[in-house]
C-alpha positions in Angstrom: 0.3 0.0 0.2 0.9 3.3 -0.4 2.1 5.8 2.3 -0.6 8.8 2.8 0.4 12.4 0.6 1.7 14.0 3.9 3.8 11.3 5.0 5.1 10.6 1.4 5.7 14.3 1.3 7.8 14.4 4.8 9.9 11.7 3.6 11.2 13.1 0.6 11.3 16.7 2.5 14.5 14.0 4.4 15.8 12.5 2.1 16.4 15.9 0.1 18.1 17.2 3.2 20.6 14.1 4.3 21.1 14.6 0.4 22.3 18.3 1.1 24.2 17.0 4.0 26.7 15.1 2.2 27.1 17.2 -0.4 27.9 20.0 2.5 30.8 18.0 4.2 32.0 17.1 1.0 32.4 20.3 -0.3 34.2 21.5 3.3 36.4 19.0 3.2 39.1 21.3 1.9 38.8 23.9 4.6 38.4 27.1 2.3 35.2 26.6 1.6 34.6 25.9 5.3 36.6 29.1 6.0 33.8 31.7 4.2 31.1 29.6 6.0 32.4 30.9 9.2 33.3 33.8 8.2 29.7 34.5 7.4 28.3 33.5 9.9 30.3 35.2 12.3 28.9 38.1 10.7 25.9 37.2 11.7 26.8 36.2 15.7 29.3 38.5 16.6 27.7 40.6 18.6 26.5 37.0 20.7 30.1 36.0 21.4 31.3 39.6 22.5 28.7 40.0 25.0 28.8 36.0 25.8 32.0 36.9 27.8 31.5 40.2 29.1 29.5 40.6 32.3 25.8 41.6 31.4 24.8 44.8 33.1 22.4 44.1 35.9 18.4 44.8 35.9 17.7 48.5 37.0 15.9 47.3 40.0 18.8 45.6 41.6 21.3 48.3 39.6 19.7 51.3 41.7 21.4 50.4 45.0 24.6 50.1 43.8 24.0 53.8 41.0 22.8 55.5 44.8 26.0 54.6 46.4 28.5 55.4 43.5 26.3 58.8 43.4 26.7 59.7 46.9 30.1 58.6 47.4 31.4 60.6 44.5 28.4 64.2 45.5 31.1 66.8 47.3 31.0 66.0 51.1 30.1 68.9 53.8 33.4 70.3 54.9 32.9 70.4 58.5 34.5 73.3 60.6 37.5 72.6 62.1 38.2 72.0 65.5 39.3 74.8 67.6 42.9 74.8 68.7 43.2 75.5 72.8 45.6 78.4 73.9 49.3 77.6 73.3 51.3 77.0 76.4 53.7 79.9 76.2 57.3 78.8 76.9 58.8 81.1 80.6 60.5 83.8 79.8 64.1 83.3 79.3 65.9 84.1 82.7 67.3 87.6 81.9 70.9 88.5 83.3 70.6 89.9 86.6 72.2 94.1 86.1 73.6 95.4 89.2 74.1 98.8 89.7 76.9 100.6 91.2 76.1 100.7 94.2 75.3 97.6 95.1 78.4 95.5 92.7 78.6 91.9 93.4 81.0 92.0 96.4 83.3 89.4 94.7 83.9 91.2 91.5 84.4 94.4 93.7 87.2 92.3 95.8 89.0 91.1 92.1 89.1 94.6 91.0 90.7 95.7 94.3 92.9 93.1 94.3 94.2 93.7 90.8 94.5 97.5 91.5 96.8 96.7 94.4 98.6 93.9 92.5 99.8 97.0 89.7 100.7 98.4 92.7 103.0 95.7 94.4 104.7 95.7 90.9 105.4 99.5 90.5 107.1 99.2 93.9 108.8 95.6 92.6 110.3 97.7 89.6 112.0 100.4 91.8 113.2 97.6 94.3 111.0 98.4 97.3 110.7 95.0 98.4 109.2 96.3 102.2 106.8 98.4 100.2 106.1 95.6 97.3 105.3 93.1 100.0 102.8 95.1 101.5 100.7 95.6 99.1 100.9 92.1 97.1 99.8 91.1 100.3 97.1 93.1 100.9 96.2 92.1 97.2 96.0 88.3 98.5 93.8 89.1 101.5 91.2 90.6 98.7 91.6 88.1 96.2 93.7 84.5 96.8 93.1 83.6 93.6 95.3 86.4 92.1 98.0 84.0 90.9 100.5 87.3 89.6 100.1 88.2 93.3 101.7 85.1 94.9 104.0 84.8 92.4 105.4 88.6 92.9 105.1 88.1 96.9 106.9 84.9 96.0 109.7 86.3 94.0 110.5 89.6 96.6 110.6 86.6 99.2 113.7 85.5 97.2 115.1 88.4 96.3 114.8 89.7 100.1 117.1 86.7 101.0 114.1 84.8 102.4 113.6 81.6 99.5 112.4 78.6 101.6 109.2 81.4 102.5 109.2 81.7 99.2 108.4 78.7 98.1 104.6 78.2 99.3 104.2 81.1 97.4 105.6 80.2 93.8 103.9 76.9 94.3 100.5 78.5 94.4 101.3 80.5 91.8 102.2 77.8 89.2 99.0 76.0 90.5 96.7 78.8 89.5 98.7 79.4 86.7 100.6 77.2 84.7 102.3 79.7 82.2 103.6 82.4 84.9 106.7 83.0 83.5 107.7 84.7 86.8 106.8 82.2 89.0 108.7 79.6 87.3 112.3 81.2 87.3 111.8 82.1 90.8 111.0 78.6 92.2 114.1 78.0 90.1 115.9 80.8 91.8 115.0 80.0 95.5 115.3 75.7 95.1 119.1 76.8 93.8 119.4 78.3 96.9 118.5 75.8 99.3 120.8 73.2 97.7 118.0 71.6 95.2 119.7 71.8 92.5 117.6 69.0 90.4 114.7 71.0 91.0 116.4 74.6 90.1 116.8 72.8 86.6 114.1 71.0 85.9 112.2 74.8 86.8 114.5 76.5 84.7 114.1 74.2 81.6 110.9 74.7 81.7 110.7 78.8 82.0 113.1 78.7 78.7 110.9 76.6 76.5 108.2 79.3 77.3 110.6 81.9 76.8 113.9 81.1 75.7 115.1 84.8 75.6 115.3 85.0 79.2 119.0 86.3 80.0 118.1 86.2 83.8 117.0 81.6 83.3 120.1 81.7 81.2 123.1 82.6 83.1 120.6 81.1 86.3 120.7 77.6 84.6 124.3 78.0 83.5 124.9 78.8 87.6 123.5 75.3 88.4 125.2 73.3 85.5 128.2 74.7 86.5 127.7 73.9 90.5 126.8 69.6 89.1 129.8 69.8 87.1 128.7 70.5 83.4 131.2 72.9 82.5 130.3 73.0 78.6 126.6 73.3 79.3 127.3 76.2 81.8 129.3 77.8 79.2 126.5 78.1 76.7 124.2 79.5 78.6 126.4 82.0 79.9 127.2 82.8 76.4 123.4 82.9 75.3 122.9 85.0 78.2 126.1 87.5 77.4 124.6 87.8 73.5 121.6 88.8 75.3 124.0 91.4 77.3 122.4 90.1 80.8 124.4 91.7 83.1 126.9 89.4 85.2 126.8 87.1 82.6 130.1 87.7 80.8 131.9 87.2 83.9 130.1 84.0 84.5 131.5 82.9 81.2 135.2 83.9 82.1 134.8 81.9 85.4 133.4 79.2 83.6 136.3 78.9 81.3 139.0 79.1 83.5 137.7 76.2 85.5 139.7 72.6 85.0 
């Protein structure tokens, strides 16, 4: 029996489709026709392929809260007034130097000035070989200011020249303690040590004095005397020669005496 007209029609359509698929498979087997077909299809589905890899926008109802949050963040924020700073703590005023009037001068400063004035008067008396006056003035200066090194050295020097070498040593020691560069104290202590027989101490002080002031004729002659007493004739002659060149009184006589010794 023959198939119904509709069934026969569907069957014929199916056979035609199979035949076309077979022909298409043979045509795309070479690759070139397949590429052209794929390119044509890409034009039709390009937007679909692009959107497939991107995040799809959220529906308006779901996106509204997000949009509102973004707009709120982007909106200018109201500026708050700055906090009021508290009062700055002012530093205590620096201590001002104390001004002392002439009537109320510092007693210590006044004593120092008076001591210096008395010491200067003692120096003038010393230059005149007025030993008693110089001794008195130096002593008064030390009563006003016991730290006056020059007054200690002056009084010690007066005692040496007055023939009181042992009593001069404490004064000269104190002068050197207060002022290590006091040239007169070093020289006069060397002479005092020489007079009491301390030749080693005298030589040490003379050497120190001459290291500070090499052109001191009195110290050169004094050291020459010490060297001569110690048996250093050549060293003594050298010191006396230098003293004579400086025209120090008595240096030439000591030089002749040293040359005459065997």
